[in-house]
N, C-alpha and C positions, 0 to 999 in steps of 0.2 A: 702690051708688048707681045710680039710674035715669039712664042716660046720655042717653036721649032728651030728658030735661028740660034738658040742658045745651047743646043745639045753638045756642041764641041767645046763649050766653056765649062762643062761639069765633068769631073773625073773622080767619081765615087766608086765604092765597091760593087763589082758585078753580081755579088751574091744577094744583094738586097732584094731584087725582084723575085728571087726564088721564094722568099718568105712573104713579101707584101702581096703577092698575087693571090694568096689565100686569106687575106684580111678583108674585113667588111669596110673598105675605105670609101669615103664619099668621093664623087667625081670632082666636086668643087668645095672649097672652104671659104666662108666669109670671115673677114678680119674686122674685129671690133677693137678700136683703139681707145684706151683710157688714160693716156698720158696727161691730159688736161684735168682729170679728176683724181684717179688713184695715184698717178705719177706725181702730181703736185703735192700729195700728202707726204712725200719724202721729206724727212726732217732737213731743214736748211734750204729748201727750194721754195721760191715764190715767184710766179710769173705775173708780169704786169698785164693789163688788159690788151695793150698793143701786142705783146709777145704771144698771148693766147690766140689772138686773131691770126697772127703770122704762122703759128704752129698749126692751127686748124686749116689754113690755106695750103700749107705744105703737105699736110696729111691727105688733103683732098687731091693734090697734085700727084701724090704717091699712089693713089688708088684705094685708099681705105674705104671700106663699105659703110662703117658706122663710127662716128666720132662722139664719144661721151664728153660733152663740153664742160660738165661740172654738175654740182648739186646746188641748185639755186637757193635752197633754204639756208645753206651754211652761212653765207655772208652777203653783204651788199655787193662786194666785188664779184663773187661767183654768180650772183643773180644777173648782174650787168653783163658779164662775159657770156653767159648762156643766151641772153637776149640778143646781144650784138652778133654772136656767131650764127645764131638762127637766121639773122637778116642777110647773111652773106650770099645766099643763093648757091651754096656749094652742091656738088653732085652727091656727096656723101650724106647719109642720113644723120641728122643731128639729134642726139638723144640726151635726156636729162635724168639724173638719178634722184630717187625719192624713197624714203622709208614707206612702209605700209602705214601711211599717216595722211590724213586729209590735208593738213596744212602744207606738207611737203609736196603732195601731188598738185595742189592748186598753184604752187609756185612754178612748177614745170609748165603748167597750162598757161600761166601769165607770160612766160617767156616765149610762147608760140613755137615750141620745139616740135620736131617731126614725130618724135616717139618718146616713150617713157620707160625707164628701167626701175622697177620697184623691188624692194627687198625687205625681208624680215628673217631673223634667226630661227633655226629649227633644231639646234642641238639642245639637249637637256641643260648643259652648262650655261648657255646663253639665255634660254627661256626662264630658268630659275633665277639666275644672278643678275642679268642685265634687264631683261624685259619684265620679269616678275609676272609672267603670263602662263596659263596652262596651255597644253597642246590644243585643246578645243578652242580656246580664245584666239590662239594664233591662226587656226584654220578659219575661224569666223572673220577675223580681220582681213585675211587674204581675200576671201570672197567679197566682202563689203567694199574694200578699197579698189580692187581690180575692176569690179563692176562699175564703180564710179569713174575710174580712169577710162574705161572702155567707151563711155559716152563722149569722150573728148578725143581719144586717140584711135578708136576703132580697133583694128587688129594689130596695131603697132605697139604691143606691150611685151616687155621682157621681164621675167620674174627670176629673182635670185633667192635661194634659201641660204642665208648667211651661215657659215660654219657647217656647210653641207657634209663635209667628209668626217665630221665628228658627231653627226646626227644619227639617230637610229634609222637604219635603211628603210624600214617599212614606213616610218613616219615621214621621212624625206620624200619618198614616192607619193605618199598620201598628200603632202603639202603641195608638191608639184602638180599632181593631178587636179587638186582643188583650184590651183591657179589657172590651169588650162580650161577647166570647166567654167571659170569666171570670165575668161576672155584672153588670157595670155597665149601668145603664139610662139614665144621663144622662152625656153627654160635654160637658165644659166646655173651651172653647178660649181660653186666656188670651193676651192681648197683654201679657205680664208687664212689659215695660219700655216699652210705648207706642211701638213702633217701626215701625208700618205705617200706610199711608194707607187710607181707606175702601174703595177699589176692590180693593186687595190683600187686605184682611181678608175682604171679601165672597167673593173667589175661594177663599180658604182654607176658609171656612165651607161654601161650596157644594160643594167637592170632598169634604169630609168627610160632609156630609149624604147625598150620593149613595151612600155606602158602607153606610149603616145602615138597618135595617128601620124601619118607621113608629113602632114603639113605643119607639124610642130618641130621647130629647129632646136636642137640641143647645143648649148654653148659651154665653153670651158674657161675657167678663170683660176689660174694657179699662182700661188705665192712661192717665194724662193727660200724659205727659212732653212731647208735642208739642201739647197742647191738643186732641187729637182723640178723647178717650175716648167722648164722647157720639156724635160723628159715626161712629166705627167701630162702636159698638154698634148704631146704627140701620142701618148698612150690612149688618151680619150678619142683622138681622131682615128686611131687604129680600129676602134670598135664602132665607128659610124658617126661621131659628132661632126656637125657641119659648120660650127662657128668657133673661133678662138678669140679670146680677149688678151691683148698684149699691151705693152707700153714701149715707147722708144727708149733704148738703152736699158730696158728692164727696171726703170725707176719705179718706186712705189713705197708703200708702208714697210717699215723695218728693213728687211733685206731685198725688197722689191718684188716685181712681178715677172712673168715670162717675157723675155726680151723679143721684140718684134722681129729683128733681123734673124735671130736664131730660129724662131718658129717658122716664119714664112719661107726662109731659104731651105730649111729642112723639109717642109712640105713639098717644095718644088724639086729640090735636087735629090732628096733621098726617097721620097714617096711618089713623086710624079703627079702630085695633086695640084690642080689649078687654083689660083686666087686671082683677084683683080689688081694685085700689086704690080706696079711698074718698078721692077727690081733695081733699075739703074738710078733710081732716086733714093735708095735706102741710105747710102753714105751721106748724101746731102742732107737728108732729114735728120740723121743722127748728129751731124755737126751743128745744125740749127738748134736742136734741143740742148746740146752741150753748151753752146754759147749762152742761151737764155737761163739755163739752170745753174750755171756757175760751177758745175761739176766737171771733172776731167775724165775722159774715157780711159779706162785702164789700158795700158799698151798691149795686154794680152787678151783684150775683149774679142770674142770670135768675130771674124770677118771685117770688123771696122776699127779694131785697135791698131795702133801704130806698128806693131810687130806682126800683124796678121799675115802679111805677105813679104816679110823680110827673112833672110836666111843668113845666120852668123857662121854656121859650120862651113868650112871650105868644101867638104864633100857635097853638102846640100847645095851650096851656092853654085858650084860647078855644074851640078845636074840641072838646076833650074835654068841656068844660062843655055844649056843644051836643049832642054825641053821643060817648060814650066809645069807640065802635067806631073812630073816626077814627085814634087813635094807640095803641090797645090790642089786641094779638092775641087776648087772652082777658080775661074779667072777673076781677078779683082775688078775688071771692067764691067762684069755682069752686074755688080751692085753699085757701080758708080765710083769705085776707087780707081784713080788713074794709075796706069802701069808705072809712070814716072814716080820718083820718090815724093813723099809729102813735103809740104812747106818746111817742116822742121829739118829736112835733109839738105836744104839749100841755104842754110844759115849764112854761109860766107859770101853768098851772091849779093853784092850791093846793087840795088836798082836806082835808077835816077828819080828818086823821090826825096824831096827836101822843100826848102822854103819857096823855091820858084816853081814847084810842080803845079801844073794846071789841073783844074777840076776834072776834065775829061780823062786825063792820064791816070789820075788817082782813082777815079771811079772805075776805070777799066781794070786796074790792078786789083781793087777790092772785089770786083765782080769775078775775077779769075779765081779768087779764093772760095767762091761759092757762098759768100756772106750776104745776108739780106739786111739792108741798111736803109733807114729813112732819111729824109733831108736834114733833120736836126742832128742826127748822129753823124751824117757825112760832114756837116760843117764843123762839128766838134773834133772829129778825126783829123780833118784838114788843119784845123787850128793847132792841134797838138803836134802834128808833123812839122808845121812851120816853126813852132816854138823850138823844137829840137834842131831844125835846120839853122835857126838863128844862132845856135851854140856851136855851129861848125861841124855837126855830125851828119854823116850820111845815114839814111834809113834803109835797112835791109828788108827783104821780104818778111822775115820773121818778126822784126821790129814792128812793121806795119800791121801784120796779122795780129800781134798781141795788143797793139794800141786799139785796133778795131774791136777785138773781143772784149777789151776792158770797157770801151764806150758802150757797146751793145748791152753789156751786163749791168749798166747803171740804171737806176730808176729815172724815168723821163723828168725833165726839168719841172714840168707843171705838177708832178706828183711828189717832188722832193720836200722834205721837212727840214733838213739840215744842209747848209751850204758853208763851205770854207771860204772865208774872206781874206784871212791873213795868218801866217805861221812864222814865228821867230824862234830860233833855237840858239842857245849859247852853250858851248862846252870847250874843254881844253884841259891841259895839264893843271892839276890842283884846283880845277873848277868843277862844281857840281853841275851836271847836265840839267839845264832848265829850258822849258818850252812854254811859249805863250801862244794861244790860239784865239782868233777872233772869228766868231761864227754868226751866221744869220739863221735864226730858228723860227719856223712858222708855227704860230700859236693861233688856232682857229683860222682866221683869214689874214692875220697881221704878221708881218716879219719883225722879229725882235732881235737886236744885236746882243750877243753875249761874249764876254772875254774871260778867259781862265788861264792860270799858269800852274805848272807843277814841275816836280823834279823826277828823276829816274836814274837808272843805272847806265843809261846811254841816251843819245839824242832821240832814238826811236821810242824807247820806253818813256822818256819824259813827255814826248809829244802825245803818245797814246794816253798817258795819265792825265794830261791837260784836257784832252778831248773827253775822257770819261768824267772829269769833274763837271763839265757843262751838262753832259747827259743826265747825271744824277740830280741836277737842279730841277729837272722837269717831272720828277716823280715817276719815272718809268721803271725804277728799280735798277739793280746792278746788271750791267751787260759786260760779261767777262771775256777777254781775249784768251781763248783756249788753244788756238793753233795759229802759228805764224810761219810762213814759208817764204824765203827770198831766193829768187833765181836770177842769174844774169842771162838774158835772152841771147845775146851774142857776146863774142870775146872783146877784150880791150877794156881799158879803164873808163871809157865813156859809154860802156854798155848800158842798155836800158835795164832797170831792175823791175822784175815782176814780183809783186807781193800778193800772196794768197792768205786770207785769214778766216778763222771761224770764231763767231761770237755766240756765247751761250748766256741765256738768262737763268733766273733762279727756278724756273718751272720746267726745265728740260727742253725748252725750245732753242733752236740755234739756226744760224744763217751763215752761208759761205759767201764770200765776195773777193774780188781781186782788183788790182790797179797796176798800171805800168807808168813809170816815169824815170828819167835819168837820175833823179834825186831820190835815193831810197827812203829818206825821211818823209818826203812829200808823197811818195808812192804808198808808204805805210798808212799815212793819214787819209789819203784818198780811198784806200781799201776799207779802212775803218768806217769812214763816213758813208761809203756806198753800202756797206753792211748794215749800218744803223738805219738808213733810209729804207732798205729792203725789209728790215725787221719791223719797223713801224708800219709799213704798208701791209705786211702779212699778218702781224699779230695784234696791232693796235687799231686796225680798221674794222675788226669784227665786232 
């Protein structure tokens, strides 16, 4: 992107340059994305192989320098994803994560990845309680395993001292210098549990940078436990760090990681630092990850939330109409957010989509939403649109968008374990609500039919209880419905119902899923089944 063309799109404080001109800022910062690795460790998130490939391709389109595709040793799914993404021929460097452990490193080698990211903890807390290793043993392992990795990856080795910010500073520096001497050319300094303030993180980074030759790049990885991930990342850049690790939407373990859009736009708009990011694809990338993750971007999320460029106050709204610079730090177009209101603001606009809609028209409308859809998903979306049309209902933009998001979030047919064949519900005055479900369940490679019935306090509860009865027959343990949200997408008695659920197992694992249907009972069951399939794919395939 030609950044000189964007000067008139940024409206930040003129006092920033007075301070930053005296900082040791790098001319350029490299962006390392870990959405597919650390991001997928978000409780409730599970990406399919196809989704991981699409996210990697989108990150490459965005201009990400390094994509952490996963940790191959974790599961067969991660191994396959790393291997397949490595074959795509992307411009971005594809890196795999490994512990300072021979088996882990060999798995990354098998996946034919461009580079390797190795780590071991250096804090007393972790060395004593998790690793049960002495500091000398940790240093020895760093030397041995990085030297082994160097035979395969040359100078493309990144080292992370896990829990760096709670490590003894002298030992942290010693561990990092040991890694460099063994062959690492990038040193990542993680604030693993988000436990420092910006000034302290900057001090740690600065002390490490002083120890390394200019060809060693220092990288930053910050978690958001105190809400300081972005602030700490920027503090590290202020003292000379040349690489940042982020995730799309800030997803990640616990409270997440530094959010990509916050970091890269701050680097550009506030510090004037170059990256390879094509800013106009930031919003598109965020929406893709929102689709696949099943999460909803908070309306107040910086720059990409629904309210980021909206103004409720009459005084503000009047000023923005006169000149957007009055209450906007940057123009929405810069990051790919259209100046016109989002899809959710044209709910009342009925478009000519229904049972007679042609594939080309439907495809064009879906494309206008910025959604990435494969042929199978397109056929399913079209089928659902026609089913709604058969009931005499017009499909609005918002209806179509929610149908598409629902389909995109489902596990692909070939990877599904549970399919709904039939649902029957009886309820009424003086009748106990009762539901019967007929399901097809895949056991090994065979499909088995199962039927179950149950009662509940209403038709939705009865249906969910019947579904749970089948689930428990297969020895997976209890899967509890802990959150249930029902929203009418548009007005009217024939509105589509969007159901969002959270399912928790007894081990603290959980999954989010959603479904859309004019029938709220069916929508509820579809959301449950979608969640069950995602749960099995994520937690039972390992």
